[in-house]
Structures are given as structure tokens and as C-alpha cells.
LOPAMAR-549542 format. One record per atom (N, C-alpha, C): x, y, z; residue in three letters; residue number from 0; atom name. Coordinates in pm, whole numbers, padded with zeros to 5 digits. Layout:
   east  north     up   r   k  a
      X      Y      Z ALA NUM CA
...
END
This chain:
   east  north     up   r   k  a
  00085 -00119  00000 UNK   0  N
  00000  00000  00000 UNK   0 CA
  00089  00124  00000 UNK   0  C
  00054  00220 -00078 UNK   1  N
  00128  00344 -00086 UNK   1 CA
  00103  00429  00037 UNK   1  C
  00197  00515  00069 UNK   2  N
  00178  00605  00182 UNK   2 CA
  00125  00742  00137 UNK   2  C
  00107  00761  00007 UNK   3  N
  00052  00885 -00048 UNK   3 CA
  00128  01007  00001 UNK   3  C
  00260  00992  00012 UNK   4  N
  00349  01099  00058 UNK   4 CA
  00317  01148  00199 UNK   4  C
  00251  01065  00276 UNK   5  N
  00231  01095  00418 UNK   5 CA
  00343  01021  00489 UNK   5  C
  00453  01091  00511 UNK   6  N
  00576  01028  00557 UNK   6 CA
  00586  01030  00710 UNK   6  C
  00676  00946  00758 UNK   7  N
  00706  00943  00901 UNK   7 CA
  00751  01082  00948 UNK   7  C
  00834  01147  00869 UNK   8  N
  00885  01279  00907 UNK   8 CA
  00772  01381  00920 UNK   8  C
  00679  01380  00825 UNK   9  N
  00564  01471  00832 UNK   9 CA
  00481  01445  00957 UNK   9  C
  00459  01318  00986 UNK  10  N
  00376  01283  01102 UNK  10 CA
  00446  01315  01232 UNK  10  C
  00577  01292  01240 UNK  11  N
  00650  01325  01362 UNK  11 CA
  00645  01475  01388 UNK  11  C
  00656  01554  01282 UNK  12  N
  00645  01699  01298 UNK  12 CA
  00505  01735  01344 UNK  12  C
  00404  01676  01283 UNK  13  N
  00264  01702  01321 UNK  13 CA
  00238  01664  01467 UNK  13  C
  00295  01552  01510 UNK  14  N
  00276  01503  01646 UNK  14 CA
  00371  01568  01747 UNK  14  C
  00464  01649  01700 UNK  15  N
  00569  01710  01784 UNK  15 CA
  00653  01603  01854 UNK  15  C
  00688  01500  01779 UNK  16  N
  00773  01392  01831 UNK  16 CA
  00914  01415  01779 UNK  16  C
  01010  01424  01870 UNK  17  N
  01148  01450  01830 UNK  17 CA
  01239  01327  01845 UNK  17  C
  01193  01225  01913 UNK  18  N
  01273  01104  01934 UNK  18 CA
  01236  01000  01828 UNK  18  C
  01313  00891  01825 UNK  19  N
  01287  00786  01727 UNK  19 CA
  01231  00658  01790 UNK  19  C
  01203  00661  01919 UNK  20  N
  01155  00541  01987 UNK  20 CA
  01024  00488  01929 UNK  20  C
  00939  00576  01883 UNK  21  N
  00807  00536  01835 UNK  21 CA
  00795  00533  01683 UNK  21  C
  00907  00540  01612 UNK  22  N
  00901  00547  01466 UNK  22 CA
  00823  00431  01404 UNK  22  C
  00853  00311  01446 UNK  23  N
  00784  00195  01389 UNK  23 CA
  00635  00199  01421 UNK  23  C
  00602  00239  01542 UNK  24  N
  00462  00250  01582 UNK  24 CA
  00389  00355  01498 UNK  24  C
  00451  00470  01480 UNK  25  N
  00389  00577  01400 UNK  25 CA
  00371  00532  01256 UNK  25  C
  00470  00464  01200 UNK  26  N
  00457  00414  01063 UNK  26 CA
  00339  00318  01051 UNK  26  C
  00319  00234  01151 UNK  27  N
  00204  00142  01146 UNK  27 CA
  00073  00219  01156 UNK  27  C
  00073  00326  01234 UNK  28  N
 -00049  00407  01247 UNK  28 CA
 -00084  00479  01118 UNK  28  C
  00017  00516  01040 UNK  29  N
 -00009  00581  00911 UNK  29 CA
 -00092  00489  00823 UNK  29  C
 -00053  00362  00815 UNK  30  N
 -00127  00268  00732 UNK  30 CA
 -00269  00247  00785 UNK  30  C
 -00283  00238  00915 UNK  31  N
 -00416  00222  00976 UNK  31 CA
 -00503  00344  00945 UNK  31  C
 -00445  00462  00957 UNK  32  N
 -00521  00585  00934 UNK  32 CA
 -00561  00600  00788 UNK  32  C
 -00473  00566  00696 UNK  33  N
 -00508  00571  00553 UNK  33 CA
 -00626  00479  00526 UNK  33  C
 -00619  00359  00578 UNK  34  N
 -00728  00263  00560 UNK  34 CA
 -00858  00316  00622 UNK  34  C
 -00847  00375  00740 UNK  35  N
 -00965  00428  00809 UNK  35 CA
 -01032  00539  00729 UNK  35  C
 -00954  00632  00678 UNK  36  N
 -01011  00742  00599 UNK  36 CA
 -01073  00688  00471 UNK  36  C
 -01008  00594  00404 UNK  37  N
 -01066  00534  00284 UNK  37 CA
 -01199  00465  00317 UNK  37  C
 -01205  00399  00432 UNK  38  N
 -01331  00336  00473 UNK  38 CA
 -01438  00440  00502 UNK  38  C
 -01399  00551  00563 UNK  39  N
 -01495  00658  00594 UNK  39 CA
 -01557  00719  00470 UNK  39  C
 -01476  00734  00366 UNK  40  N
 -01530  00794  00243 UNK  40 CA
 -01581  00687  00146 UNK  40  C
 -01563  00561  00181 UNK  41  N
 -01608  00448  00100 UNK  41 CA
 -01549  00453 -00041 UNK  41  C
 -01421  00493 -00047 UNK  42  N
 -01348  00502 -00174 UNK  42 CA
 -01202  00469 -00148 UNK  42  C
 -01137  00415 -00249 UNK  43  N
 -00992  00394 -00245 UNK  43 CA
 -00928  00515 -00310 UNK  43  C
 -00824  00567 -00251 UNK  44  N
 -00759  00687 -00305 UNK  44 CA
 -00710  00667 -00447 UNK  44  C
 -00655  00549 -00478 UNK  45  N
 -00593  00529 -00608 UNK  45 CA
 -00679  00451 -00707 UNK  45  C
 -00806  00432 -00677 UNK  46  N
 -00896  00358 -00766 UNK  46 CA
 -00985  00455 -00842 UNK  46  C
 -00958  00475 -00971 UNK  47  N
 -01036  00573 -01047 UNK  47 CA
 -01183  00534 -01065 UNK  47  C
 -01218  00409 -01045 UNK  48  N
 -01357  00369 -01066 UNK  48 CA
 -01448  00414 -00952 UNK  48  C
 -01390  00465 -00844 UNK  49  N
 -01473  00507 -00731 UNK  49 CA
 -01487  00658 -00719 UNK  49  C
 -01434  00733 -00811 UNK  50  N
 -01441  00879 -00801 UNK  50 CA
 -01457  00940 -00940 UNK  50  C
 -01566  00915 -01003 UNK  51  N
 -01593  00975 -01133 UNK  51 CA
 -01487  00943 -01236 UNK  51  C
 -01432  00822 -01232 UNK  52  N
 -01330  00776 -01324 UNK  52 CA
 -01199  00853 -01319 UNK  52  C
 -01172  00918 -01206 UNK  53  N
 -01040  00978 -01183 UNK  53 CA
 -00995  00937 -01043 UNK  53  C
 -00866  00916 -01027 UNK  54  N
 -00812  00881 -00896 UNK  54 CA
 -00796  01008 -00812 UNK  54  C
 -00806  00993 -00682 UNK  55  N
 -00784  01106 -00592 UNK  55 CA
 -00636  01139 -00578 UNK  55  C
 -00551  01050 -00625 UNK  56  N
 -00406  01068 -00612 UNK  56 CA
 -00354  01145 -00734 UNK  56  C
 -00277  01251 -00708 UNK  57  N
 -00221  01328 -00819 UNK  57 CA
 -00094  01260 -00871 UNK  57  C
 -00036  01310 -00980 UNK  58  N
  00083  01246 -01036 UNK  58 CA
  00202  01238 -00940 UNK  58  C
  00206  01323 -00839 UNK  59  N
  00314  01319 -00741 UNK  59 CA
  00283  01226 -00624 UNK  59  C
  00174  01151 -00635 UNK  60  N
  00132  01055 -00533 UNK  60 CA
  00077  01121 -00407 UNK  60  C
  00024  01242 -00420 UNK  61  N
 -00038  01313 -00309 UNK  61 CA
 -00189  01297 -00315 UNK  61  C
 -00252  01292 -00199 UNK  62  N
 -00398  01294 -00192 UNK  62 CA
 -00439  01437 -00161 UNK  62  C
 -00566  01474 -00181 UNK  63  N
 -00609  01610 -00150 UNK  63 CA
 -00577  01648 -00005 UNK  63  C
 -00544  01773  00017 UNK  64  N
 -00502  01822  00149 UNK  64 CA
 -00603  01791  00259 UNK  64  C
 -00735  01804  00236 UNK  65  N
 -00828  01770  00343 UNK  65 CA
 -00820  01623  00385 UNK  65  C
 -00797  01534  00288 UNK  66  N
 -00784  01392  00322 UNK  66 CA
 -00653  01365  00394 UNK  66  C
 -00547  01433  00354 UNK  67  N
 -00420  01418  00426 UNK  67 CA
 -00435  01467  00570 UNK  67  C
 -00505  01577  00589 UNK  68  N
 -00528  01628  00725 UNK  68 CA
 -00610  01529  00806 UNK  68  C
 -00708  01465  00743 UNK  69  N
 -00788  01364  00813 UNK  69 CA
 -00702  01246  00855 UNK  69  C
 -00612  01202  00768 UNK  70  N
 -00520  01092  00803 UNK  70 CA
 -00434  01133  00922 UNK  70  C
 -00382  01255  00920 UNK  71  N
 -00299  01303  01030 UNK  71 CA
 -00378  01307  01161 UNK  71  C
 -00504  01348  01152 UNK  72  N
 -00587  01353  01273 UNK  72 CA
 -00610  01214  01331 UNK  72  C
 -00630  01116  01244 UNK  73  N
 -00650  00979  01292 UNK  73 CA
 -00522  00929  01359 UNK  73  C
 -00406  00953  01297 UNK  74  N
 -00279  00912  01356 UNK  74 CA
 -00261  00980  01492 UNK  74  C
 -00290  01109  01498 UNK  75  N
 -00277  01183  01623 UNK  75 CA
 -00364  01123  01733 UNK  75  C
 -00487  01093  01700 UNK  76  N
 -00578  01034  01798 UNK  76 CA
 -00528  00897  01844 UNK  76  C
 -00487  00813  01749 UNK  77  N
 -00439  00680  01784 UNK  77 CA
 -00308  00686  01863 UNK  77  C
 -00223  00781  01830 UNK  78  N
 -00095  00794  01899 UNK  78 CA
 -00112  00843  02043 UNK  78  C
 -00194  00946  02059 UNK  79  N
 -00208  01007  02192 UNK  79 CA
 -00313  00937  02280 UNK  79  C
 -00397  00856  02223 UNK  80  N
 -00500  00786  02300 UNK  80 CA
 -00486  00636  02277 UNK  80  C
 -00375  00582  02321 UNK  81  N
 -00345  00441  02295 UNK  81 CA
 -00431  00346  02374 UNK  81  C
 -00479  00389  02487 UNK  82  N
 -00561  00300  02568 UNK  82 CA
 -00706  00310  02524 UNK  82  C
 -00788  00220  02576 UNK  83  N
 -00929  00222  02539 UNK  83 CA
 -00994  00349  02588 UNK  83  C
 -01100  00387  02523 UNK  84  N
 -01169  00511  02556 UNK  84 CA
 -01305  00486  02618 UNK  84  C
 -01328  00368  02672 UNK  85  N
 -01459  00336  02725 UNK  85 CA
 -01496  00417  02848 UNK  85  C
 -01399  00468  02919 UNK  86  N
 -01428  00545  03039 UNK  86 CA
 -01456  00692  03010 UNK  86  C
 -01453  00730  02884 UNK  87  N
 -01474  00869  02844 UNK  87 CA
 -01598  00878  02756 UNK  87  C
 -01656  00997  02751 UNK  88  N
 -01764  01021  02657 UNK  88 CA
 -01704  01034  02518 UNK  88  C
 -01757  00961  02423 UNK  89  N
 -01706  00966  02286 UNK  89 CA
 -01795  01056  02202 UNK  89  C
 -01733  01143  02125 UNK  90  N
 -01804  01235  02039 UNK  90 CA
 -01746  01228  01900 UNK  90  C
 -01828  01252  01800 UNK  91  N
 -01777  01262  01664 UNK  91 CA
 -01693  01387  01653 UNK  91  C
 -01583  01377  01581 UNK  92  N
 -01498  01492  01557 UNK  92 CA
 -01550  01562  01433 UNK  92  C
 -01613  01676  01451 UNK  93  N
 -01676  01746  01340 UNK  93 CA
 -01575  01794  01237 UNK  93  C
 -01455  01831  01280 UNK  94  N
 -01352  01874  01186 UNK  94 CA
 -01312  01759  01095 UNK  94  C
 -01290  01642  01154 UNK  95  N
 -01255  01524  01075 UNK  95 CA
 -01364  01495  00972 UNK  95  C
 -01489  01499  01015 UNK  96  N
 -01602  01472  00925 UNK  96 CA
 -01607  01574  00812 UNK  96  C
 -01585  01701  00843 UNK  97  N
 -01586  01804  00738 UNK  97 CA
 -01472  01785  00639 UNK  97  C
 -01358  01734  00684 UNK  98  N
 -01245  01715  00594 UNK  98 CA
 -01272  01609  00489 UNK  98  C
 -01334  01498  00526 UNK  99  N
 -01352  01391  00429 UNK  99 CA
 -01489  01392  00362 UNK  99  C
 -01585  01466  00412 UNK 100  N
 -01721  01463  00357 UNK 100 CA
 -01730  01492  00207 UNK 100  C
 -01657  01591  00154 UNK 101  N
 -01669  01617  00010 UNK 101 CA
 -01624  01501 -00078 UNK 101  C
 -01546  01409 -00022 UNK 102  N
 -01492  01298 -00099 UNK 102 CA
 -01570  01169 -00076 UNK 102  C
 -01670  01174  00010 UNK 103  N
 -01744  01055  00048 UNK 103 CA
 -01835  01008 -00065 UNK 103  C
 -01834  00880 -00087 UNK 104  N
 -01919  00820 -00188 UNK 104 CA
 -02062  00815 -00135 UNK 104  C
 -02152  00878 -00203 UNK 105  N
 -02291  00884 -00160 UNK 105 CA
 -02376  00814 -00265 UNK 105  C
 -02414  00693 -00238 UNK 106  N
 -02495  00617 -00333 UNK 106 CA
 -02636  00597 -00283 UNK 106  C
 -02720  00555 -00371 UNK 107  N
 -02858  00529 -00335 UNK 107 CA
 -02883  00380 -00337 UNK 107  C
END
């Protein structure tokens, strides 16, 4: 699976992580987050048959900025909230939803 130019370095900067102890963990979270966002929009980033016969990935292997931001938010949540969240009230993140909503497959 491609990382869509969402690199470990970009994520470490986003997470304000300066050490390398969690590099492997963060890299695994990138893949989980990419899959999660694709599931949320019910589309594959690189499959042109799911987005009006064009892929969401540009020639430089980048996805649209709102989707990249959504991936980063998922990684951030998974990184900083590693334990279960059952003891907390869970709410939908409206920013996350707004980022991926324009790309969501809406079928009848």
C-alpha cells in the first residue's frame, strides 16, 4: 500500500515527536489511518472507478489536502490515545467529518 506521501517525518512533525523510539509504531499508524479514511469515504484513493473515473491521487502521489489532514488527525488520535476510551464520553470529531465529507461516496 502506498503512503501517499504521508511520511514518518511529516507525522512526527505534526505530532511534535522528536525522538525515534516510536518510529515503527507511528509508521504502522499511518497505514491504519489511511485505511480508516478510505473506509470513511467508501473510496480507495488510487482507484479511479470510485471517483468519477479519476483517482484522488495526483501524479506526485499526493492525496487532497483535506484527506491528508484527516489521516494526520487519525494518527494523532491513535498515537495520543493508545488505551481504550470506554471510560470517556465519545463524540464525533466534526472537523474530521468536514475534511472527508466532500470525498465521500454517496450512493442510493
